[in-house]
RODO-2510 file (C-alpha; in nm, 4 decimals, decimal comma):
residues 209
     n   res          X          Y          Z
     1     m   -14,7513     1,6089    -0,3028
     2     e   -14,4102     1,4556    -0,2373
     3     k   -14,1621     1,3693    -0,5111
     4     e   -13,7947     1,2966    -0,5686
     5     l   -13,5941     1,5530    -0,7618
     6     p   -13,2373     1,6152    -0,8734
     7     l   -13,1428     1,9476    -0,7149
     8     f   -12,9357     2,2397    -0,8454
     9     p   -12,8948     2,4904    -0,5556
    10     l   -12,8419     2,8514    -0,6623
    11     n   -12,8155     3,1836    -0,4813
    12     l   -13,1185     3,3262    -0,6604
    13     i   -13,4967     3,3095    -0,6639
    14     v   -13,6946     3,1564    -0,9497
    15     f   -14,0707     3,2124    -0,9526
    16     p   -14,3307     2,9898    -1,1213
    17     g   -14,3736     3,0984    -1,4820
    18     e   -14,0371     3,2750    -1,4895
    19     s   -13,7856     3,1998    -1,7657
    20     l   -13,4261     3,1378    -1,6589
    21     n   -13,1254     3,0906    -1,8865
    22     l   -12,8374     2,8868    -1,7461
    23     h   -12,4820     2,8185    -1,8610
    24     i   -12,3945     2,4663    -1,7465
    25     f   -12,0233     2,4021    -1,7022
    26     e   -11,9571     2,2054    -1,3810
    27     p   -11,9260     1,8257    -1,4319
    28     r   -12,1954     1,7493    -1,1711
    29     y   -12,4470     1,9797    -1,3343
    30     k   -12,3612     1,8629    -1,6854
    31     q   -12,4476     1,5160    -1,5538
    32     l   -12,7706     1,6469    -1,3953
    33     i   -12,8933     1,8147    -1,7142
    34     n   -12,8006     1,5172    -1,9308
    35     d   -12,9882     1,2846    -1,6935
    36     c   -13,2954     1,5096    -1,7076
    37     l   -13,2822     1,5255    -2,0868
    38     q   -13,2409     1,1495    -2,1175
    39     m   -13,5206     1,0665    -1,8694
    40     r   -13,7365     1,3654    -1,9712
    41     t   -13,7684     1,4834    -1,6134
    42     n   -13,7556     1,8185    -1,4402
    43     f   -13,5167     1,9323    -1,1694
    44     g   -13,5384     2,1598    -0,8696
    45     i   -13,3579     2,4846    -0,7946
    46     p   -13,3497     2,5250    -0,4161
    47     s   -13,2750     2,8882    -0,3335
    48     y   -12,9566     2,9063    -0,1260
    49     v   -13,0497     3,1891     0,1108
    50     n   -12,9465     3,2431     0,4733
    51     n   -12,6943     2,9594     0,4416
    52     s   -12,9591     2,6935     0,3876
    53     v   -13,1751     2,5292     0,1219
    54     e   -13,5353     2,5074     0,2366
    55     y   -13,7589     2,6298    -0,0473
    56     g   -13,7147     2,6313    -0,4213
    57     t   -13,8792     2,5942    -0,7599
    58     v   -13,9283     2,2990    -0,9917
    59     v   -13,8090     2,3939    -1,3396
    60     e   -13,8455     2,2321    -1,6788
    61     i   -13,5848     2,2377    -1,9535
    62     v   -13,7378     2,4258    -2,2446
    63     e   -13,4453     2,4141    -2,4869
    64     v   -13,0737     2,3437    -2,5140
    65     t   -12,9664     2,6480    -2,7121
    66     k   -12,5969     2,5592    -2,7428
    67     l   -12,3881     2,2505    -2,6817
    68     y   -12,0113     2,2987    -2,6535
    69     p   -11,7494     2,0382    -2,7593
    70     d   -11,6450     1,9836    -2,3950
    71     g   -12,0014     1,9087    -2,2844
    72     k   -12,0853     2,2539    -2,1507
    73     m   -12,4232     2,3846    -2,2586
    74     d   -12,6565     2,6819    -2,2565
    75     i   -13,0132     2,5956    -2,1649
    76     k   -13,3471     2,7729    -2,1308
    77     t   -13,5651     2,6727    -1,8369
    78     r   -13,9013     2,7772    -1,6946
    79     g   -14,0245     2,7708    -1,3372
    80     i   -14,3265     2,5499    -1,2735
    81     e   -14,4098     2,5138    -0,9041
    82     i   -14,2715     2,5872    -0,5590
    83     f   -14,1488     2,3161    -0,3264
    84     k   -14,0197     2,2708     0,0259
    85     v   -13,7103     2,0532     0,0728
    86     l   -13,7783     1,7523     0,2954
    87     d   -13,4521     1,5650     0,2498
    88     f   -13,1401     1,7171     0,0891
    89     q   -12,8628     1,4744    -0,0042
    90     n   -12,5328     1,5815    -0,1584
    91     p   -12,4282     1,3796    -0,3465
    92     w   -12,7522     1,2001    -0,4274
    93     k   -12,7547     0,8235    -0,4777
    94     d   -12,4680     0,7351    -0,7148
    95     r   -12,4702     1,0724    -0,8950
    96     l   -12,2328     1,3695    -0,8745
    97     y   -12,5096     1,6175    -0,8019
    98     a   -12,7492     1,6747    -0,5130
    99     g   -13,1064     1,5528    -0,4880
   100     g   -13,3735     1,4505    -0,2447
   101     d   -13,7363     1,4476    -0,1465
   102     v   -13,9469     1,7628    -0,1770
   103     m   -14,3046     1,8636    -0,0994
   104     v   -14,4735     2,0562    -0,3803
   105     m   -14,6682     2,3501    -0,2354
   106     a   -15,0306     2,4047    -0,3360
   107     e   -15,0752     2,7443    -0,5044
   108     d   -15,3794     2,9635    -0,4416
   109     e   -15,4498     3,1128    -0,7862
   110     k   -15,7206     3,3609    -0,6814
   111     e   -15,6944     3,7050    -0,8409
   112     d   -15,7831     4,0503    -0,7098
   113     p   -15,8271     4,2992    -0,9999
   114     e   -15,8054     4,6038    -0,7705
   115     l   -15,4803     4,4731    -0,6250
   116     n   -15,3434     4,4258    -0,9771
   117     l   -15,4245     4,7889    -1,0611
   118     r   -15,2614     4,9171    -0,7424
   119     l   -14,9477     4,7111    -0,8010
   120     h   -14,9242     4,8294    -1,1618
   121     d   -14,9597     5,1970    -1,0693
   122     l   -14,7014     5,1816    -0,7909
   123     s   -14,4580     4,9857    -1,0083
   124     q   -14,4969     5,2388    -1,2893
   125     e   -14,4308     5,5171    -1,0405
   126     l   -14,1119     5,3422    -0,9273
   127     f   -13,9901     5,2933    -1,2851
   128     s   -14,0680     5,6590    -1,3577
   129     w   -13,8565     5,7755    -1,0629
   130     l   -13,5761     5,5471    -1,1816
   131     q   -13,6224     5,6755    -1,5393
   132     v   -13,6530     5,3245    -1,6814
   133     e   -14,0238     5,3265    -1,7716
   134     q   -13,9345     5,3094    -2,1430
   135     e   -13,7184     5,0005    -2,0916
   136     i   -13,9639     4,8181    -1,8638
   137     k   -14,3025     4,7918    -2,0315
   138     i   -14,5831     4,6597    -1,8137
   139     d   -14,9611     4,6813    -1,8114
   140     y   -15,2347     4,5615    -1,5777
   141     k   -15,2149     4,2063    -1,7132
   142     t   -14,8351     4,1693    -1,7069
   143     p   -14,7466     3,8597    -1,4998
   144     l   -14,5704     3,9404    -1,1735
   145     y   -14,2658     3,7279    -1,2598
   146     d   -14,1983     3,9499    -1,5645
   147     f   -14,0889     4,2421    -1,3479
   148     i   -14,0626     4,1232    -0,9877
   149     h   -13,6790     4,1204    -0,9979
   150     k   -13,6803     4,4879    -1,1030
   151     l   -13,8632     4,6197    -0,7956
   152     g   -13,5600     4,6675    -0,5722
   153     l   -13,6297     4,3746    -0,3407
   154     k   -13,3434     4,2110    -0,1524
   155     i   -13,2904     3,8419    -0,2174
   156     e   -13,4150     3,7708     0,1368
   157     e   -13,7375     3,9584     0,0555
   158     e   -13,7815     3,7682    -0,2704
   159     y   -13,7307     3,4490    -0,0708
   160     e   -14,0157     3,5489     0,1605
   161     l   -14,2336     3,5892    -0,1493
   162     l   -14,1285     3,2468    -0,2763
   163     k   -14,2480     3,0831     0,0457
   164     m   -14,5957     3,2347     0,0069
   165     c   -14,8575     3,0162    -0,1598
   166     s   -15,0890     3,2977    -0,2670
   167     d   -15,0465     3,5432    -0,5535
   168     i   -15,2612     3,7910    -0,3623
   169     e   -15,0360     3,7662    -0,0572
   170     r   -14,7275     3,8250    -0,2722
   171     k   -14,8794     4,1345    -0,4302
   172     q   -14,9824     4,2748    -0,0922
   173     y   -14,6232     4,2285     0,0277
   174     i   -14,4823     4,4078    -0,2782
   175     i   -14,7314     4,6940    -0,2520
   176     k   -14,6238     4,7474     0,1096
   177     h   -14,2593     4,7499    -0,0068
   178     l   -14,3309     5,0054    -0,2814
   179     k   -14,5231     5,2312    -0,0436
   180     e   -14,2153     5,2385     0,1788
   181     i   -13,9519     5,3103    -0,0853
   182     l   -14,1358     5,5577    -0,3096
   183     p   -14,1391     5,8396    -0,0480
   184     v   -13,7661     5,7801     0,0039
   185     l   -13,7025     5,8227    -0,3690
   186     e   -13,9078     6,1400    -0,3711
   187     r   -13,7135     6,2865    -0,0762
   188     t   -13,3864     6,1874    -0,2423
   189     e   -13,4849     6,3666    -0,5618
   190     q   -13,5839     6,6775    -0,3640
   191     a   -13,2469     6,6741    -0,1882
   192     k   -13,0671     6,6436    -0,5230
   193     e   -13,2638     6,9419    -0,6549
   194     k   -13,1669     7,1508    -0,3530
   195     i   -12,8018     7,0588    -0,4035
   196     r   -12,8230     7,1577    -0,7717
   197     m   -12,9758     7,4957    -0,6743
   198     n   -12,7114     7,5695    -0,4103
   199     g   -12,5162     7,8818    -0,5077
   200     h   -12,7574     7,9855    -0,7831
   201     f   -12,9578     8,3088    -0,7783
   202     k   -13,3168     8,2457    -0,6831
   203     n   -13,6104     8,4544    -0,8031
   204     l   -13,8490     8,4455    -0,5061
   205     d   -14,1811     8,6223    -0,4681
   206     p   -14,1864     8,8509    -0,1617
   207     l   -14,4216     8,7532     0,1148
   208     k   -14,7181     8,9811     0,1726
   209     f   -14,8127     9,0471     0,5344
***
């Protein structure tokens, strides 16, 4: 489905369902948010990655949490759906901000319970190695967007995930990533242990031939 959207390019990835807090201070984006509030419309955040804007996420304004005397504001938004940019215009029409035509991508919402379990276990293992398992609480039903930014992915890798239209495909990609980095963390920890033991007396059992 094609639609017109005001666009707010950012060097980050927003996934559907994800909450994003923004501090709005530039005149063009103050105008964008005020227009959206007045017309009760959403806007798009195209992800500025690899020096281009090609894919992004439609977001809705959930709440204006603070309005400053000079027109700046703090807002809460939530990602809704992924789009591909068809026509990017900056500025757009007679406005200060960018906008254009986008194609909303159809999302395959199929679930794979076994994949969810595997992703949870590997993610928990990662958080355990990083010693942050107490700060990051997840279970088998935790939505992916709740912890996806904490998995050590580069922004280019998150962008690849954004372009996928299947939750299963995204999880398979992340599982592959975790399988690659977890052995590295384990080897790093073993190396650190060897360094800590260097110079210390070691109590070793003699070999029996």
